C-alpha positions as CSV (number, residue, x, y, z in Angstrom):
1,M,39.7,4.9,-60.6
2,Q,43.1,6.9,-61.1
3,A,44.4,6.6,-64.4
4,P,47.7,4.5,-65.2
5,S,50.7,6.2,-64.8
6,T,54.2,5.3,-66.2
7,A,56.3,5.9,-63.1
8,M,59.0,3.3,-62.5
9,Y,59.0,1.7,-58.8
10,R,61.8,-0.2,-56.9
11,R,61.0,-3.7,-56.9
12,D,62.5,-4.3,-53.3
13,L,60.2,-1.5,-52.4
14,L,57.4,-2.3,-54.3
15,F,57.4,-6.0,-53.2
16,P,59.3,-6.5,-50.3
17,R,59.6,-10.1,-48.9
18,F,56.4,-11.8,-47.4
19,T,55.2,-15.7,-46.7
20,V,52.4,-17.3,-48.1
21,G,49.0,-16.0,-46.3
22,D,50.8,-13.1,-45.0
23,D,48.6,-9.9,-46.0
24,R,50.9,-7.2,-45.4
25,M,51.1,-6.0,-49.2
26,P,52.7,-2.5,-49.4
27,S,50.6,0.4,-50.2
28,R,53.1,2.9,-50.3
29,Q,54.6,4.0,-53.8
30,Y,58.4,4.9,-54.2
31,E,60.2,6.1,-56.9
32,G,63.1,4.0,-58.5
33,P,65.1,2.8,-61.8
34,S,63.4,0.2,-64.1
35,R,65.0,-1.9,-67.0
36,E,64.7,0.3,-70.4
37,S,65.1,-2.8,-72.7
38,R,62.6,-5.5,-74.1
39,P,63.0,-8.4,-76.1
40,P,62.6,-8.4,-79.7
41,E,59.1,-8.6,-82.0
42,R,57.5,-11.7,-83.2
43,Q,54.6,-12.8,-85.2
44,S,51.7,-15.0,-83.8
45,R,48.8,-14.9,-85.9
46,W,46.5,-17.4,-85.7
47,R,47.4,-19.3,-89.3
48,S,51.2,-19.6,-88.2
49,L,50.8,-20.3,-84.2
50,R,51.6,-24.0,-84.9
51,V,54.8,-23.1,-87.0
52,V,56.0,-20.8,-84.2
53,W,55.5,-23.3,-81.5
54,A,57.2,-25.9,-83.6
55,A,60.0,-23.6,-83.5
56,A,59.9,-22.7,-79.8
57,A,59.8,-26.5,-78.7
58,T,63.5,-27.0,-80.6
59,A,64.9,-23.5,-80.2
60,A,63.2,-21.8,-76.9
61,V,66.4,-21.3,-75.0
62,G,67.5,-19.3,-78.0
63,L,64.9,-17.1,-77.5
64,V,66.4,-15.3,-74.6
65,G,69.4,-14.8,-76.2
66,L,68.1,-12.7,-78.9
67,A,69.2,-9.0,-79.5
68,I,67.0,-6.9,-76.9
69,L,64.9,-3.4,-78.5
70,Q,64.9,-0.4,-76.6
71,R,61.6,0.4,-75.0
72,S,59.6,3.0,-76.5
73,A,59.0,6.4,-74.8
74,S,56.6,7.6,-77.4
75,V,53.1,7.4,-76.8
76,P,51.6,4.5,-79.4
77,A,49.8,4.7,-82.5
78,G,46.2,5.9,-81.5
79,G,47.5,8.2,-79.0
80,A,47.2,7.8,-75.1
81,E,43.2,7.6,-74.8
82,S,43.1,4.6,-77.1
83,A,42.9,0.7,-76.9
84,F,45.7,0.5,-78.8
85,V,47.5,-3.1,-78.0
86,G,49.8,-3.5,-81.4
87,G,50.2,-6.2,-83.6
88,D,48.6,-9.0,-81.9
89,L,46.0,-9.0,-79.0
90,H,46.4,-11.7,-76.2
91,S,44.5,-10.7,-73.1
92,V,41.0,-9.5,-71.5
93,V,41.4,-9.1,-68.1
94,V,38.1,-8.0,-65.8
95,D,38.6,-7.0,-62.5
96,P,37.5,-8.9,-59.9
97,T,35.7,-6.5,-57.8
98,N,34.3,-4.1,-60.5
99,S,33.1,-5.8,-63.7
100,E,33.1,-2.1,-65.5
101,H,36.7,-2.3,-65.2
102,L,39.1,-4.1,-67.3
103,F,42.2,-4.5,-69.1
104,V,43.4,-5.4,-72.7
105,G,47.0,-6.5,-73.6
106,G,48.9,-7.3,-76.8
107,H,52.7,-7.3,-78.6
108,G,52.9,-3.6,-78.4
109,S,51.0,-2.5,-75.3
110,A,48.0,-2.6,-72.6
111,A,45.0,0.0,-71.9
112,V,42.5,-0.1,-69.0
113,S,39.1,1.0,-69.3
114,T,36.8,2.3,-66.1
115,D,33.4,2.4,-68.2
116,G,32.9,-1.0,-69.7
117,G,35.1,-0.6,-72.4
118,R,33.6,2.0,-73.9
119,T,36.8,4.3,-73.6
120,F,40.5,3.1,-72.7
121,R,43.8,4.6,-71.5
122,Q,47.3,3.2,-72.4
123,I,49.2,1.7,-69.4
124,G,53.0,3.2,-70.1
125,D,54.6,0.8,-67.9
126,L,53.4,-2.1,-70.1
127,Q,54.2,-1.0,-73.4
128,N,56.4,-3.7,-75.6
129,V,55.9,-6.1,-72.7
130,D,53.7,-8.1,-75.1
131,A,51.2,-9.0,-72.2
132,M,49.9,-12.3,-73.0
133,S,49.1,-13.5,-69.7
134,W,47.7,-12.1,-66.4
135,A,46.7,-13.5,-62.8
136,V,44.6,-11.1,-60.5
137,A,43.8,-11.2,-57.0
138,P,40.4,-11.3,-55.7
139,D,40.9,-8.0,-54.0
140,G,41.8,-6.5,-57.7
141,R,45.0,-5.3,-56.5
142,E,47.7,-7.5,-56.8
143,M,48.3,-8.4,-60.5
144,V,51.1,-10.2,-62.5
145,V,51.8,-10.0,-65.7
146,G,54.0,-12.2,-68.2
147,G,55.1,-12.3,-71.7
148,H,57.8,-12.0,-74.1
149,G,59.3,-8.8,-72.0
150,G,59.5,-10.6,-68.7
151,L,57.2,-10.8,-65.5
152,H,55.9,-7.5,-64.2
153,A,53.5,-7.3,-61.1
154,S,51.7,-4.0,-59.4
155,N,50.0,-4.2,-55.9
156,D,47.6,-1.3,-56.5
157,G,45.3,-2.4,-59.1
158,G,47.7,-1.9,-62.1
159,T,48.5,1.7,-61.9
160,H,52.2,1.3,-61.2
161,W,54.2,-1.7,-62.3
162,A,57.6,-3.2,-61.5
163,D,59.7,-5.3,-63.5
164,L,60.5,-8.7,-61.6
165,T,62.1,-11.0,-64.1
166,D,65.7,-11.0,-63.3
167,P,65.4,-13.9,-60.6
168,L,63.9,-15.9,-63.3
169,P,66.3,-18.5,-65.7
170,G,64.8,-16.6,-68.5
171,S,62.8,-13.5,-69.8
172,D,60.0,-15.7,-72.1
173,V,57.1,-15.7,-69.6
174,H,54.4,-17.4,-71.4
175,S,52.0,-17.9,-68.5
176,V,51.5,-16.7,-64.9
177,G,49.2,-17.8,-62.2
178,L,48.3,-16.7,-58.5
179,D,47.0,-18.0,-55.6
180,P,43.9,-17.0,-54.9
181,S,44.0,-17.8,-51.0
182,A,47.7,-16.5,-51.0
183,P,48.5,-13.4,-53.6
184,S,52.2,-14.1,-52.8
185,H,52.2,-17.4,-54.3
186,W,52.5,-17.4,-57.9
187,W,53.2,-20.3,-60.8
188,V,54.9,-18.9,-64.5
189,F,55.7,-20.9,-67.5
190,V,59.0,-19.7,-69.0
191,V,59.6,-21.1,-72.3
192,G,61.8,-24.0,-72.8
193,R,62.2,-24.2,-68.8
194,G,59.2,-25.2,-67.4
195,V,56.9,-24.3,-64.5
196,Y,58.5,-22.6,-61.8
197,A,56.7,-21.3,-58.4
198,T,57.4,-18.3,-55.6
199,T,55.6,-18.4,-52.4
200,D,57.3,-14.6,-52.0
201,S,55.9,-12.5,-54.9
202,G,58.9,-13.4,-56.9
203,H,61.9,-12.7,-55.1
204,S,62.9,-16.4,-55.3
205,W,61.9,-19.5,-57.4
206,A,61.6,-23.1,-57.5
207,A,61.4,-25.4,-60.7
208,I,58.5,-27.8,-60.2
209,G,57.9,-29.3,-63.6
210,G,56.4,-29.2,-67.0
211,A,59.1,-28.5,-69.1
212,D,57.4,-30.3,-71.8
213,L,54.3,-28.3,-71.7
214,M,53.4,-25.3,-74.3
215,L,51.6,-23.0,-72.2
216,M,50.5,-19.5,-73.0
217,G,47.8,-17.2,-71.0
218,P,46.8,-17.3,-67.6
219,I,47.2,-20.2,-65.3
220,V,44.0,-20.6,-63.3
221,A,44.7,-21.8,-59.5
222,T,42.2,-22.8,-57.0
223,P,42.7,-21.8,-53.3
224,G,45.5,-23.3,-52.1
225,G,46.7,-24.1,-55.6
226,S,45.8,-28.1,-55.6
227,V,44.7,-27.8,-59.0
228,L,46.0,-25.6,-62.0
229,V,44.5,-25.3,-65.2
230,G,46.4,-23.4,-68.3
231,P,45.9,-23.0,-72.0
232,D,48.2,-25.2,-74.2
233,M,49.1,-24.3,-77.6
234,Q,49.4,-27.9,-78.6
235,A,46.6,-29.6,-76.8
236,G,44.1,-27.1,-75.3
237,T,43.8,-26.8,-72.2
238,T,46.1,-28.7,-69.8
239,R,45.2,-29.5,-65.6
240,S,47.5,-30.1,-62.5
241,T,46.1,-31.9,-59.4
242,D,49.5,-31.7,-57.5
243,G,50.3,-28.0,-57.8
244,G,52.3,-27.8,-61.0
245,R,54.4,-31.1,-60.8
246,S,52.7,-33.1,-63.5
247,W,50.0,-32.0,-65.9
248,N,47.1,-34.1,-68.2
249,H,45.7,-32.6,-71.3
250,A,41.8,-32.1,-70.6
251,S,40.1,-30.7,-73.7
252,G,40.8,-33.1,-76.8
253,G,43.6,-31.6,-78.3
254,A,42.3,-28.1,-79.4
255,M,44.7,-25.2,-79.5
256,A,44.1,-22.7,-76.7
257,S,46.2,-19.7,-76.1
258,W,43.7,-17.8,-73.4
259,L,42.1,-19.0,-70.2
260,A,39.9,-17.1,-67.4
261,A,37.8,-18.0,-64.4
262,E,35.0,-16.4,-63.0
263,P,36.2,-14.5,-60.1
264,G,35.8,-16.6,-57.1
265,K,34.5,-19.5,-58.8
266,P,37.6,-21.2,-60.9
267,S,35.4,-24.3,-61.6
268,H,33.7,-22.0,-64.3
269,L,36.4,-21.4,-67.0
270,I,36.2,-20.1,-70.7
271,A,39.1,-20.4,-73.1
272,V,40.4,-19.2,-76.4
273,G,42.0,-20.6,-79.5
274,P,41.3,-20.7,-83.2
275,T,38.5,-22.9,-82.9
276,G,36.4,-20.2,-80.8
277,L,35.2,-19.3,-77.2
278,Q,35.0,-22.8,-75.0
279,E,33.3,-22.8,-71.7
280,S,33.9,-25.4,-68.9
281,T,31.6,-25.7,-65.3
282,D,33.8,-28.5,-63.8
283,T,37.5,-26.8,-63.5
284,G,38.5,-27.9,-67.1
285,S,37.5,-31.4,-67.1
286,T,35.0,-31.2,-69.8
287,W,34.4,-28.0,-72.4
288,H,31.5,-27.0,-74.8
289,S,31.8,-24.6,-77.3
290,V,29.8,-21.2,-77.2
291,A,28.3,-20.8,-80.6
292,E,27.7,-17.3,-80.1
293,A,30.6,-15.8,-79.5
294,P,31.9,-12.7,-81.6
295,A,34.1,-13.8,-84.8
296,D,38.0,-13.6,-84.7
297,I,38.4,-13.2,-80.9
298,T,41.6,-13.9,-79.1
299,A,40.7,-13.2,-75.3
300,A,37.7,-13.4,-73.1
301,G,37.1,-12.8,-69.3
302,I,34.4,-13.1,-67.1
303,G,33.2,-10.9,-64.3
304,R,32.0,-11.3,-60.8
305,G,28.7,-13.4,-60.5
306,G,29.4,-14.8,-64.1
307,G,26.6,-13.0,-66.1
308,T,29.0,-10.3,-67.7
309,W,31.5,-11.3,-70.0
310,Y,33.9,-9.6,-72.2
311,A,35.7,-10.3,-75.5
312,A,38.0,-8.7,-78.0
313,A,39.4,-9.2,-81.5
314,L,42.3,-7.4,-83.0
315,A,41.4,-4.8,-85.4
316,G,43.8,-2.9,-87.0
317,S,46.6,-2.5,-84.0
318,S,44.0,-1.9,-81.5
319,A,41.5,-4.1,-79.2
320,K,37.5,-4.4,-80.5
321,V,35.8,-5.0,-77.3
322,Y,32.7,-7.0,-76.9
323,R,30.1,-7.2,-73.8
324,S,27.9,-9.8,-73.0
325,T,25.4,-9.5,-70.3
326,D,23.7,-12.8,-70.4
327,A,26.7,-15.1,-69.8
328,G,27.9,-15.0,-73.5
329,R,24.6,-15.8,-75.2
330,S,24.3,-12.3,-76.9
331,W,27.0,-9.7,-77.4
332,Q,27.3,-5.9,-78.2
333,P,30.5,-3.8,-79.0
334,T,31.5,-1.5,-76.8
335,N,34.4,0.8,-78.9
């Protein structure tokens, strides 16, 4: 697996226009400019999540007008060979084609491992993006990441990334989803604006609903997008059965900020919130607690076949990663 690069690529060349179902995703890479600014810091510890979201609900539109921070060109604390994520840990993502290949992301940076979480390398293109939500196509190549730093995408398995924020009505992108049967069909949740959908890999967007939601983390889609499930910061997980136009809460009111599905089996989900790790086997209709999960984790992922799980907690400014090979019944630290 090639180590991630910090090279920047032109949006129009990395993601040319194509329609849902078209499999002509480009493989060539081209150099070009990228925006060099990112939105400001925020605080999102579990103990203050409800306060943060109350403020976001009443003043979310103002967030996009805040002064932006210059993107850091320096190597993050811990060095290039580290699981540094910054002040928050938002995401754990497992490659659907290779359970040894995973990503962790947070407020300050993101990192990738190709050896089951034992070692990590920084992803320069995702520094200060605040990678709080990921969506990955079944082939493991098309990836979409959302956060306070906008929307970014890769079509080479996360080696290179393009900033695709501009067509959206805001840069505070808390949730992203991808149709597993059509990798150009995406959904995003923009704070204060609602859910938007694209069928051309982010060249154009349509508002479809969900303005009253408080999503944060991945949106899991069934093939074709008829059923969507997302983590809601106020009411646990929420489901749509009409492609995102209307939503119903599903998990009894517990907060959630991360959601992951078993590759190829969207009915099998895990969600993480302040109450710990939860599991569903019916596309989010019902949930049960995974009591054996490590303490203080904030994100988790499932590998193909459903037996290998990863979870991570913030340790200082880096990700402390745990692995289970028996579907969450027992865990061992990896790093």
